[in-house]
mmCIF file of the N, C-alpha and C atoms, coordinates in Angstrom:
data_MODEL
# 
_entry.id   MODEL 
# 
loop_
_atom_site.group_PDB 
_atom_site.id 
_atom_site.type_symbol 
_atom_site.label_atom_id 
_atom_site.label_alt_id 
_atom_site.label_comp_id 
_atom_site.label_asym_id 
_atom_site.label_entity_id 
_atom_site.label_seq_id 
_atom_site.pdbx_PDB_ins_code 
_atom_site.Cartn_x 
_atom_site.Cartn_y 
_atom_site.Cartn_z 
_atom_site.occupancy 
_atom_site.B_iso_or_equiv 
_atom_site.pdbx_formal_charge 
_atom_site.auth_seq_id 
_atom_site.auth_comp_id 
_atom_site.auth_asym_id 
_atom_site.auth_atom_id 
_atom_site.pdbx_PDB_model_num 
ATOM 1   N N  . MET A 1 1  ? -125.760 149.989 142.565 1.00 0.00 ? 1  MET A N  1 
ATOM 2   C CA . MET A 1 1  ? -126.472 150.429 143.740 1.00 0.00 ? 1  MET A CA 1 
ATOM 3   C C  . MET A 1 1  ? -125.535 151.144 144.703 1.00 0.00 ? 1  MET A C  1 
ATOM 4   N N  . ALA A 1 2  ? -124.279 150.761 144.683 1.00 0.00 ? 2  ALA A N  1 
ATOM 5   C CA . ALA A 1 2  ? -123.321 151.399 145.583 1.00 0.00 ? 2  ALA A CA 1 
ATOM 6   C C  . ALA A 1 2  ? -123.175 152.879 145.260 1.00 0.00 ? 2  ALA A C  1 
ATOM 7   N N  . ASP A 1 3  ? -123.171 153.217 143.973 1.00 0.00 ? 3  ASP A N  1 
ATOM 8   C CA . ASP A 1 3  ? -123.080 154.630 143.583 1.00 0.00 ? 3  ASP A CA 1 
ATOM 9   C C  . ASP A 1 3  ? -124.285 155.410 144.086 1.00 0.00 ? 3  ASP A C  1 
ATOM 10  N N  . SER A 1 4  ? -125.446 154.825 143.950 1.00 0.00 ? 4  SER A N  1 
ATOM 11  C CA . SER A 1 4  ? -126.670 155.477 144.415 1.00 0.00 ? 4  SER A CA 1 
ATOM 12  C C  . SER A 1 4  ? -126.624 155.681 145.929 1.00 0.00 ? 4  SER A C  1 
ATOM 13  N N  . TYR A 1 5  ? -126.112 154.705 146.636 1.00 0.00 ? 5  TYR A N  1 
ATOM 14  C CA . TYR A 1 5  ? -125.994 154.813 148.095 1.00 0.00 ? 5  TYR A CA 1 
ATOM 15  C C  . TYR A 1 5  ? -125.031 155.935 148.480 1.00 0.00 ? 5  TYR A C  1 
ATOM 16  N N  . ARG A 1 6  ? -123.894 156.000 147.784 1.00 0.00 ? 6  ARG A N  1 
ATOM 17  C CA . ARG A 1 6  ? -122.921 157.059 148.071 1.00 0.00 ? 6  ARG A CA 1 
ATOM 18  C C  . ARG A 1 6  ? -123.512 158.436 147.802 1.00 0.00 ? 6  ARG A C  1 
ATOM 19  N N  . LYS A 1 7  ? -124.273 158.557 146.728 1.00 0.00 ? 7  LYS A N  1 
ATOM 20  C CA . LYS A 1 7  ? -124.916 159.837 146.423 1.00 0.00 ? 7  LYS A CA 1 
ATOM 21  C C  . LYS A 1 7  ? -125.895 160.221 147.526 1.00 0.00 ? 7  LYS A C  1 
ATOM 22  N N  . GLN A 1 8  ? -126.608 159.237 148.044 1.00 0.00 ? 8  GLN A N  1 
ATOM 23  C CA . GLN A 1 8  ? -127.542 159.516 149.136 1.00 0.00 ? 8  GLN A CA 1 
ATOM 24  C C  . GLN A 1 8  ? -126.799 159.969 150.395 1.00 0.00 ? 8  GLN A C  1 
ATOM 25  N N  . LEU A 1 9  ? -125.655 159.383 150.647 1.00 0.00 ? 9  LEU A N  1 
ATOM 26  C CA . LEU A 1 9  ? -124.875 159.777 151.826 1.00 0.00 ? 9  LEU A CA 1 
ATOM 27  C C  . LEU A 1 9  ? -124.365 161.208 151.706 1.00 0.00 ? 9  LEU A C  1 
ATOM 28  N N  . ASP A 1 10 ? -124.025 161.613 150.483 1.00 0.00 ? 10 ASP A N  1 
ATOM 29  C CA . ASP A 1 10 ? -123.473 162.949 150.256 1.00 0.00 ? 10 ASP A CA 1 
ATOM 30  C C  . ASP A 1 10 ? -124.536 164.033 150.170 1.00 0.00 ? 10 ASP A C  1 
ATOM 31  N N  . ASP A 1 11 ? -125.777 163.658 149.919 1.00 0.00 ? 11 ASP A N  1 
ATOM 32  C CA . ASP A 1 11 ? -126.846 164.643 149.720 1.00 0.00 ? 11 ASP A CA 1 
ATOM 33  C C  . ASP A 1 11 ? -127.705 164.736 150.983 1.00 0.00 ? 11 ASP A C  1 
ATOM 34  N N  . PRO A 1 12 ? -127.688 165.879 151.658 1.00 0.00 ? 12 PRO A N  1 
ATOM 35  C CA . PRO A 1 12 ? -128.438 166.001 152.915 1.00 0.00 ? 12 PRO A CA 1 
ATOM 36  C C  . PRO A 1 12 ? -129.959 165.921 152.739 1.00 0.00 ? 12 PRO A C  1 
ATOM 37  N N  . SER A 1 13 ? -130.458 166.114 151.537 1.00 0.00 ? 13 SER A N  1 
ATOM 38  C CA . SER A 1 13 ? -131.913 166.054 151.337 1.00 0.00 ? 13 SER A CA 1 
ATOM 39  C C  . SER A 1 13 ? -132.466 164.643 151.541 1.00 0.00 ? 13 SER A C  1 
ATOM 40  N N  . PHE A 1 14 ? -131.610 163.634 151.470 1.00 0.00 ? 14 PHE A N  1 
ATOM 41  C CA . PHE A 1 14 ? -132.056 162.256 151.674 1.00 0.00 ? 14 PHE A CA 1 
ATOM 42  C C  . PHE A 1 14 ? -132.201 161.908 153.150 1.00 0.00 ? 14 PHE A C  1 
ATOM 43  N N  . LYS A 1 15 ? -131.667 162.721 154.018 1.00 0.00 ? 15 LYS A N  1 
ATOM 44  C CA . LYS A 1 15 ? -131.699 162.431 155.455 1.00 0.00 ? 15 LYS A CA 1 
ATOM 45  C C  . LYS A 1 15 ? -133.126 162.387 156.007 1.00 0.00 ? 15 LYS A C  1 
ATOM 46  N N  . ASP A 1 16 ? -134.045 163.120 155.367 1.00 0.00 ? 16 ASP A N  1 
ATOM 47  C CA . ASP A 1 16 ? -135.430 163.166 155.841 1.00 0.00 ? 16 ASP A CA 1 
ATOM 48  C C  . ASP A 1 16 ? -136.262 161.967 155.389 1.00 0.00 ? 16 ASP A C  1 
ATOM 49  N N  . LEU A 1 17 ? -135.722 161.156 154.489 1.00 0.00 ? 17 LEU A N  1 
ATOM 50  C CA . LEU A 1 17 ? -136.466 160.005 153.975 1.00 0.00 ? 17 LEU A CA 1 
ATOM 51  C C  . LEU A 1 17 ? -136.274 158.789 154.880 1.00 0.00 ? 17 LEU A C  1 
ATOM 52  N N  . SER A 1 18 ? -137.278 157.940 154.901 1.00 0.00 ? 18 SER A N  1 
ATOM 53  C CA . SER A 1 18 ? -137.174 156.700 155.676 1.00 0.00 ? 18 SER A CA 1 
ATOM 54  C C  . SER A 1 18 ? -136.264 155.713 154.943 1.00 0.00 ? 18 SER A C  1 
ATOM 55  N N  . PHE A 1 19 ? -135.877 154.671 155.655 1.00 0.00 ? 19 PHE A N  1 
ATOM 56  C CA . PHE A 1 19 ? -135.054 153.626 155.047 1.00 0.00 ? 19 PHE A CA 1 
ATOM 57  C C  . PHE A 1 19 ? -135.748 153.039 153.828 1.00 0.00 ? 19 PHE A C  1 
ATOM 58  N N  . GLU A 1 20 ? -137.048 152.758 153.949 1.00 0.00 ? 20 GLU A N  1 
ATOM 59  C CA . GLU A 1 20 ? -137.796 152.155 152.850 1.00 0.00 ? 20 GLU A CA 1 
ATOM 60  C C  . GLU A 1 20 ? -137.812 153.066 151.626 1.00 0.00 ? 20 GLU A C  1 
ATOM 61  N N  . GLU A 1 21 ? -137.982 154.366 151.843 1.00 0.00 ? 21 GLU A N  1 
ATOM 62  C CA . GLU A 1 21 ? -137.994 155.308 150.720 1.00 0.00 ? 21 GLU A CA 1 
ATOM 63  C C  . GLU A 1 21 ? -136.622 155.381 150.052 1.00 0.00 ? 21 GLU A C  1 
ATOM 64  N N  . ARG A 1 22 ? -135.593 155.449 150.862 1.00 0.00 ? 22 ARG A N  1 
ATOM 65  C CA . ARG A 1 22 ? -134.233 155.507 150.312 1.00 0.00 ? 22 ARG A CA 1 
ATOM 66  C C  . ARG A 1 22 ? -133.887 154.219 149.574 1.00 0.00 ? 22 ARG A C  1 
ATOM 67  N N  . PHE A 1 23 ? -134.247 153.085 150.161 1.00 0.00 ? 23 PHE A N  1 
ATOM 68  C CA . PHE A 1 23 ? -133.965 151.807 149.511 1.00 0.00 ? 23 PHE A CA 1 
ATOM 69  C C  . PHE A 1 23 ? -134.749 151.688 148.210 1.00 0.00 ? 23 PHE A C  1 
ATOM 70  N N  . GLY A 1 24 ? -136.002 152.126 148.221 1.00 0.00 ? 24 GLY A N  1 
ATOM 71  C CA . GLY A 1 24 ? -136.815 152.106 147.012 1.00 0.00 ? 24 GLY A CA 1 
ATOM 72  C C  . GLY A 1 24 ? -136.206 152.947 145.903 1.00 0.00 ? 24 GLY A C  1 
ATOM 73  N N  . LEU A 1 25 ? -135.672 154.096 146.252 1.00 0.00 ? 25 LEU A N  1 
ATOM 74  C CA . LEU A 1 25 ? -135.009 154.943 145.255 1.00 0.00 ? 25 LEU A CA 1 
ATOM 75  C C  . LEU A 1 25 ? -133.774 154.255 144.678 1.00 0.00 ? 25 LEU A C  1 
ATOM 76  N N  . MET A 1 26 ? -133.022 153.568 145.540 1.00 0.00 ? 26 MET A N  1 
ATOM 77  C CA . MET A 1 26 ? -131.841 152.850 145.050 1.00 0.00 ? 26 MET A CA 1 
ATOM 78  C C  . MET A 1 26 ? -132.241 151.720 144.106 1.00 0.00 ? 26 MET A C  1 
ATOM 79  N N  . VAL A 1 27 ? -133.295 150.997 144.454 1.00 0.00 ? 27 VAL A N  1 
ATOM 80  C CA . VAL A 1 27 ? -133.761 149.900 143.602 1.00 0.00 ? 27 VAL A CA 1 
ATOM 81  C C  . VAL A 1 27 ? -134.257 150.449 142.267 1.00 0.00 ? 27 VAL A C  1 
ATOM 82  N N  . ASP A 1 28 ? -135.015 151.532 142.299 1.00 0.00 ? 28 ASP A N  1 
ATOM 83  C CA . ASP A 1 28 ? -135.509 152.144 141.061 1.00 0.00 ? 28 ASP A CA 1 
ATOM 84  C C  . ASP A 1 28 ? -134.362 152.608 140.173 1.00 0.00 ? 28 ASP A C  1 
ATOM 85  N N  . THR A 1 29 ? -133.350 153.208 140.779 1.00 0.00 ? 29 THR A N  1 
ATOM 86  C CA . THR A 1 29 ? -132.191 153.679 140.022 1.00 0.00 ? 29 THR A CA 1 
ATOM 87  C C  . THR A 1 29 ? -131.452 152.512 139.384 1.00 0.00 ? 29 THR A C  1 
ATOM 88  N N  . GLU A 1 30 ? -131.273 151.441 140.127 1.00 0.00 ? 30 GLU A N  1 
ATOM 89  C CA . GLU A 1 30 ? -130.581 150.259 139.602 1.00 0.00 ? 30 GLU A CA 1 
ATOM 90  C C  . GLU A 1 30 ? -131.381 149.617 138.473 1.00 0.00 ? 30 GLU A C  1 
ATOM 91  N N  . TRP A 1 31 ? -132.690 149.525 138.638 1.00 0.00 ? 31 TRP A N  1 
ATOM 92  C CA . TRP A 1 31 ? -133.539 148.940 137.598 1.00 0.00 ? 31 TRP A CA 1 
ATOM 93  C C  . TRP A 1 31 ? -133.436 149.761 136.311 1.00 0.00 ? 31 TRP A C  1 
ATOM 94  N N  . ALA A 1 32 ? -133.499 151.086 136.439 1.00 0.00 ? 32 ALA A N  1 
ATOM 95  C CA . ALA A 1 32 ? -133.414 151.963 135.267 1.00 0.00 ? 32 ALA A CA 1 
ATOM 96  C C  . ALA A 1 32 ? -132.045 151.842 134.599 1.00 0.00 ? 32 ALA A C  1 
ATOM 97  N N  . ARG A 1 33 ? -130.986 151.744 135.400 1.00 0.00 ? 33 ARG A N  1 
ATOM 98  C CA . ARG A 1 33 ? -129.641 151.606 134.841 1.00 0.00 ? 33 ARG A CA 1 
ATOM 99  C C  . ARG A 1 33 ? -129.512 150.312 134.039 1.00 0.00 ? 33 ARG A C  1 
ATOM 100 N N  . ARG A 1 34 ? -130.021 149.226 134.593 1.00 0.00 ? 34 ARG A N  1 
ATOM 101 C CA . ARG A 1 34 ? -129.943 147.943 133.887 1.00 0.00 ? 34 ARG A CA 1 
ATOM 102 C C  . ARG A 1 34 ? -130.781 147.954 132.612 1.00 0.00 ? 34 ARG A C  1 
ATOM 103 N N  . LYS A 1 35 ? -131.967 148.550 132.680 1.00 0.00 ? 35 LYS A N  1 
ATOM 104 C CA . LYS A 1 35 ? -132.833 148.633 131.505 1.00 0.00 ? 35 LYS A CA 1 
ATOM 105 C C  . LYS A 1 35 ? -132.156 149.468 130.414 1.00 0.00 ? 35 LYS A C  1 
ATOM 106 N N  . ASN A 1 36 ? -131.560 150.587 130.795 1.00 0.00 ? 36 ASN A N  1 
ATOM 107 C CA . ASN A 1 36 ? -130.871 151.441 129.828 1.00 0.00 ? 36 ASN A CA 1 
ATOM 108 C C  . ASN A 1 36 ? -129.676 150.732 129.205 1.00 0.00 ? 36 ASN A C  1 
ATOM 109 N N  . ASN A 1 37 ? -128.930 149.978 130.007 1.00 0.00 ? 37 ASN A N  1 
ATOM 110 C CA . ASN A 1 37 ? -127.799 149.222 129.471 1.00 0.00 ? 37 ASN A CA 1 
ATOM 111 C C  . ASN A 1 37 ? -128.272 148.168 128.477 1.00 0.00 ? 37 ASN A C  1 
ATOM 112 N N  . LYS A 1 38 ? -129.361 147.496 128.802 1.00 0.00 ? 38 LYS A N  1 
ATOM 113 C CA . LYS A 1 38 ? -129.898 146.478 127.905 1.00 0.00 ? 38 LYS A CA 1 
ATOM 114 C C  . LYS A 1 38 ? -130.326 147.107 126.579 1.00 0.00 ? 38 LYS A C  1 
ATOM 115 N N  . LEU A 1 39 ? -131.003 148.242 126.653 1.00 0.00 ? 39 LEU A N  1 
ATOM 116 C CA . LEU A 1 39 ? -131.428 148.933 125.435 1.00 0.00 ? 39 LEU A CA 1 
ATOM 117 C C  . LEU A 1 39 ? -130.233 149.401 124.614 1.00 0.00 ? 39 LEU A C  1 
ATOM 118 N N  . ALA A 1 40 ? -129.192 149.877 125.273 1.00 0.00 ? 40 ALA A N  1 
ATOM 119 C CA . ALA A 1 40 ? -127.995 150.327 124.560 1.00 0.00 ? 40 ALA A CA 1 
ATOM 120 C C  . ALA A 1 40 ? -127.365 149.172 123.785 1.00 0.00 ? 40 ALA A C  1 
ATOM 121 N N  . VAL A 1 41 ? -127.307 147.999 124.398 1.00 0.00 ? 41 VAL A N  1 
ATOM 122 C CA . VAL A 1 41 ? -126.754 146.823 123.720 1.00 0.00 ? 41 VAL A CA 1 
ATOM 123 C C  . VAL A 1 41 ? -127.637 146.434 122.536 1.00 0.00 ? 41 VAL A C  1 
ATOM 124 N N  . LEU A 1 42 ? -128.949 146.456 122.720 1.00 0.00 ? 42 LEU A N  1 
ATOM 125 C CA . LEU A 1 42 ? -129.854 146.113 121.626 1.00 0.00 ? 42 LEU A CA 1 
ATOM 126 C C  . LEU A 1 42 ? -129.709 147.081 120.452 1.00 0.00 ? 42 LEU A C  1 
ATOM 127 N N  . PHE A 1 43 ? -129.609 148.371 120.741 1.00 0.00 ? 43 PHE A N  1 
ATOM 128 C CA . PHE A 1 43 ? -129.431 149.357 119.678 1.00 0.00 ? 43 PHE A CA 1 
ATOM 129 C C  . PHE A 1 43 ? -128.092 149.175 118.977 1.00 0.00 ? 43 PHE A C  1 
ATOM 130 N N  . GLU A 1 44 ? -127.059 148.874 119.741 1.00 0.00 ? 44 GLU A N  1 
ATOM 131 C CA . GLU A 1 44 ? -125.743 148.649 119.152 1.00 0.00 ? 44 GLU A CA 1 
ATOM 132 C C  . GLU A 1 44 ? -125.782 147.439 118.223 1.00 0.00 ? 44 GLU A C  1 
ATOM 133 N N  . ASN A 1 45 ? -126.420 146.364 118.664 1.00 0.00 ? 45 ASN A N  1 
ATOM 134 C CA . ASN A 1 45 ? -126.544 145.168 117.828 1.00 0.00 ? 45 ASN A CA 1 
ATOM 135 C C  . ASN A 1 45 ? -127.370 145.454 116.588 1.00 0.00 ? 45 ASN A C  1 
ATOM 136 N N  . GLN A 1 46 ? -128.432 146.220 116.743 1.00 0.00 ? 46 GLN A N  1 
ATOM 137 C CA . GLN A 1 46 ? -129.274 146.570 115.605 1.00 0.00 ? 46 GLN A CA 1 
ATOM 138 C C  . GLN A 1 46 ? -128.468 147.367 114.583 1.00 0.00 ? 46 GLN A C  1 
ATOM 139 N N  . ASN A 1 47 ? -127.688 148.325 115.042 1.00 0.00 ? 47 ASN A N  1 
ATOM 140 C CA . ASN A 1 47 ? -126.878 149.128 114.129 1.00 0.00 ? 47 ASN A CA 1 
ATOM 141 C C  . ASN A 1 47 ? -125.845 148.274 113.414 1.00 0.00 ? 47 ASN A C  1 
ATOM 142 N N  . SER A 1 48 ? -125.274 147.298 114.094 1.00 0.00 ? 48 SER A N  1 
ATOM 143 C CA . SER A 1 48 ? -124.306 146.397 113.474 1.00 0.00 ? 48 SER A CA 1 
ATOM 144 C C  . SER A 1 48 ? -124.970 145.562 112.389 1.00 0.00 ? 48 SER A C  1 
ATOM 145 N N  . ILE A 1 49 ? -126.152 145.074 112.662 1.00 0.00 ? 49 ILE A N  1 
ATOM 146 C CA . ILE A 1 49 ? -126.884 144.269 111.679 1.00 0.00 ? 49 ILE A CA 1 
ATOM 147 C C  . ILE A 1 49 ? -127.247 145.121 110.472 1.00 0.00 ? 49 ILE A C  1 
ATOM 148 N N  . LEU A 1 50 ? -127.721 146.335 110.707 1.00 0.00 ? 50 LEU A N  1 
ATOM 149 C CA . LEU A 1 50 ? -128.078 147.220 109.600 1.00 0.00 ? 50 LEU A CA 1 
ATOM 150 C C  . LEU A 1 50 ? -126.859 147.567 108.757 1.00 0.00 ? 50 LEU A C  1 
ATOM 151 N N  . ALA A 1 51 ? -125.723 147.798 109.383 1.00 0.00 ? 51 ALA A N  1 
ATOM 152 C CA . ALA A 1 51 ? -124.498 148.101 108.642 1.00 0.00 ? 51 ALA A CA 1 
ATOM 153 C C  . ALA A 1 51 ? -124.077 146.904 107.807 1.00 0.00 ? 51 ALA A C  1 
ATOM 154 N N  . MET A 1 52 ? -124.200 145.705 108.362 1.00 0.00 ? 52 MET A N  1 
ATOM 155 C CA . MET A 1 52 ? -123.842 144.503 107.624 1.00 0.00 ? 52 MET A CA 1 
ATOM 156 C C  . MET A 1 52 ? -124.760 144.325 106.419 1.00 0.00 ? 52 MET A C  1 
ATOM 157 N N  . LEU A 1 53 ? -126.053 144.517 106.616 1.00 0.00 ? 53 LEU A N  1 
ATOM 158 C CA . LEU A 1 53 ? -127.003 144.382 105.515 1.00 0.00 ? 53 LEU A CA 1 
ATOM 159 C C  . LEU A 1 53 ? -126.770 145.445 104.450 1.00 0.00 ? 53 LEU A C  1 
ATOM 160 N N  . ALA A 1 54 ? -126.451 146.649 104.860 1.00 0.00 ? 54 ALA A N  1 
ATOM 161 C CA . ALA A 1 54 ? -126.196 147.728 103.904 1.00 0.00 ? 54 ALA A CA 1 
ATOM 162 C C  . ALA A 1 54 ? -124.953 147.435 103.076 1.00 0.00 ? 54 ALA A C  1 
ATOM 163 N N  . SER A 1 55 ? -123.966 146.790 103.666 1.00 0.00 ? 55 SER A N  1 
ATOM 164 C CA . SER A 1 55 ? -122.738 146.488 102.926 1.00 0.00 ? 55 SER A CA 1 
ATOM 165 C C  . SER A 1 55 ? -122.966 145.386 101.892 1.00 0.00 ? 55 SER A C  1 
ATOM 166 N N  . ARG A 1 56 ? -124.005 144.608 102.050 1.00 0.00 ? 56 ARG A N  1 
ATOM 167 C CA . ARG A 1 56 ? -124.306 143.530 101.099 1.00 0.00 ? 56 ARG A CA 1 
ATOM 168 C C  . ARG A 1 56 ? -125.042 144.041 99.863  1.00 0.00 ? 56 ARG A C  1 
ATOM 169 N N  . ILE A 1 57 ? -125.600 145.230 99.975  1.00 0.00 ? 57 ILE A N  1 
ATOM 170 C CA . ILE A 1 57 ? -126.391 145.768 98.853  1.00 0.00 ? 57 ILE A CA 1 
ATOM 171 C C  . ILE A 1 57 ? -125.491 146.379 97.819  1.00 0.00 ? 57 ILE A C  1 
# 
């Protein structure tokens, strides 16, 4: 969330948004980042399992 906040500080287009809108954008960005990280780990684990199974054949 800190990165998102810094980006908002550097971008003048965010100055016109209310606190609630800016905070909502930060929360949405953080949620998406966490979801993407979780999916990346799941895909990595899936690929490891598939590689292990392929080596047994």
